[in-house]
C-alpha positions as CSV (number, residue, x, y, z in Angstrom):
1,M,162.9,27.8,252.1
2,T,161.5,30.0,249.4
3,K,162.8,33.6,249.3
4,S,160.0,34.9,247.1
5,Y,156.6,33.8,245.8
6,R,158.4,33.6,242.4
7,D,160.2,30.5,243.7
8,L,156.9,28.7,244.2
9,E,156.1,26.1,241.5
10,I,152.4,26.9,241.8
11,Y,153.1,30.6,241.1
12,K,155.3,29.8,238.1
13,E,152.6,27.5,236.6
14,S,149.7,29.9,237.3
15,F,151.6,32.8,235.9
16,R,152.4,30.9,232.7
17,L,148.8,29.7,232.3
18,Y,147.5,33.2,232.9
19,F,148.9,34.2,229.5
20,E,147.6,31.1,227.8
21,V,144.1,32.0,229.1
22,Q,144.6,35.5,227.7
23,K,145.4,34.1,224.3
24,L,142.4,31.8,224.3
25,S,140.0,34.4,225.5
26,K,140.9,36.7,222.5
27,Q,140.1,33.8,220.1
28,L,136.5,33.5,221.4
29,P,133.7,35.2,219.5
30,N,133.2,38.9,220.1
31,H,129.9,38.4,222.0
32,E,131.9,36.5,224.6
33,T,134.2,39.4,225.3
34,Y,132.3,40.5,228.4
35,E,130.9,37.1,229.3
36,L,132.8,33.8,229.2
37,A,136.1,35.4,228.0
38,S,136.0,37.9,230.8
39,Q,135.3,35.3,233.4
40,L,138.2,33.2,232.2
41,R,140.6,36.1,232.3
42,R,139.5,37.2,235.8
43,A,139.7,33.7,237.2
44,A,143.1,33.2,235.7
45,D,144.3,36.4,237.2
46,S,142.7,35.5,240.6
47,V,144.7,32.2,240.7
48,V,148.1,33.9,240.4
49,T,147.4,37.1,242.4
50,N,146.0,35.2,245.3
51,I,149.2,33.2,245.5
52,V,151.2,36.4,245.5
53,E,148.9,38.1,248.1
54,G,148.9,35.1,250.3
55,Y,152.7,34.8,250.2
56,G,152.8,38.4,251.2
57,R,151.0,37.4,254.4
58,K,153.0,34.2,254.9
59,N,153.9,35.2,258.5
60,Y,150.2,34.8,259.3
61,K,149.5,31.2,258.6
62,I,145.7,31.5,258.6
63,E,145.8,34.3,256.1
64,F,148.2,32.4,253.8
65,E,145.9,29.4,253.9
66,R,142.9,31.6,253.1
67,F,144.5,33.1,250.0
68,L,145.7,29.7,248.8
69,T,142.1,28.5,249.2
70,F,140.9,31.4,247.0
71,S,143.6,30.5,244.4
72,H,142.5,26.8,244.4
73,A,138.8,27.8,244.1
74,S,139.7,30.0,241.1
75,T,141.6,27.2,239.5
76,N,138.4,25.1,239.8
77,E,136.4,28.0,238.4
78,I,138.7,28.1,235.3
79,I,138.3,24.3,234.8
80,C,134.5,24.8,234.7
81,H,134.8,27.7,232.3
82,L,137.1,25.8,230.0
83,E,134.7,22.9,230.0
84,K,132.0,25.3,228.7
85,V,134.4,26.6,226.0
86,Q,135.1,23.0,225.0
87,I,131.4,22.4,224.4
88,L,130.4,25.7,223.0
89,Y,133.4,26.2,220.7
90,P,134.7,22.8,219.5
91,T,137.2,24.5,217.1
92,H,139.3,25.1,220.3
93,K,138.9,21.5,221.5
94,I,142.6,20.5,221.4
95,Q,143.9,23.8,222.9
96,V,141.3,23.6,225.7
97,E,142.0,20.0,226.5
98,I,145.7,20.8,227.0
99,M,144.7,23.8,229.3
100,L,142.2,21.7,231.2
101,S,144.9,19.1,231.9
102,E,147.4,21.7,233.0
103,Y,144.8,23.4,235.3
104,E,143.9,20.1,236.8
105,V,147.5,19.4,237.6
106,L,147.8,23.0,239.0
107,A,144.7,22.4,241.2
108,K,146.3,19.2,242.7
109,K,149.6,21.0,243.3
110,T,147.9,24.0,244.9
111,Y,145.8,21.6,247.1
112,R,149.0,19.8,248.2
113,F,150.7,23.0,248.9
114,M,147.7,24.2,251.0
115,K,148.0,21.0,253.0
116,Y,151.7,21.5,253.4
117,V,151.2,25.0,254.8
118,E,148.4,23.8,257.1
119,K,150.6,21.1,258.6
120,N,154.2,22.5,258.4
121,W,154.2,26.2,258.1
122,L,156.0,27.9,261.0
123,I,154.6,31.2,262.2
124,A,157.2,33.8,263.2
125,K,157.0,34.3,266.9
126,R,156.9,37.7,268.4
127,K,159.4,38.7,271.0
128,P,157.7,39.2,274.3
129,E,157.0,42.9,275.0
130,I,158.8,44.4,277.9
131,Q,156.4,45.8,280.4
132,N,157.1,48.9,282.3
133,L,156.8,48.3,286.0
């Protein structure tokens, strides 16, 4: 059992990749600062922060699943943005190919974890309230 979101492999990977996206976004042309670069940064941040926020609600299975779904969707969004970068800025081709591969692996891991939570996550049961008679 994990003691913290920091123990989750998907958190560790998304946190590491967040910084890789930051580096890449700073290498894009200035006119992309508030466009594609910004979208990449926000999506990368969304992946990791939704894992954290979802884990904070882990006692509410449906909420946890919902935030993992957001994280997974943001992972797919990053893949789309990276594919755009790959076409628009071929000088970053190798760096982007590596990141694409890593985000595709992360998407699969996140999806598997979502399915694990869906099937196996135990919800803390409340103690029955004592009624005053």
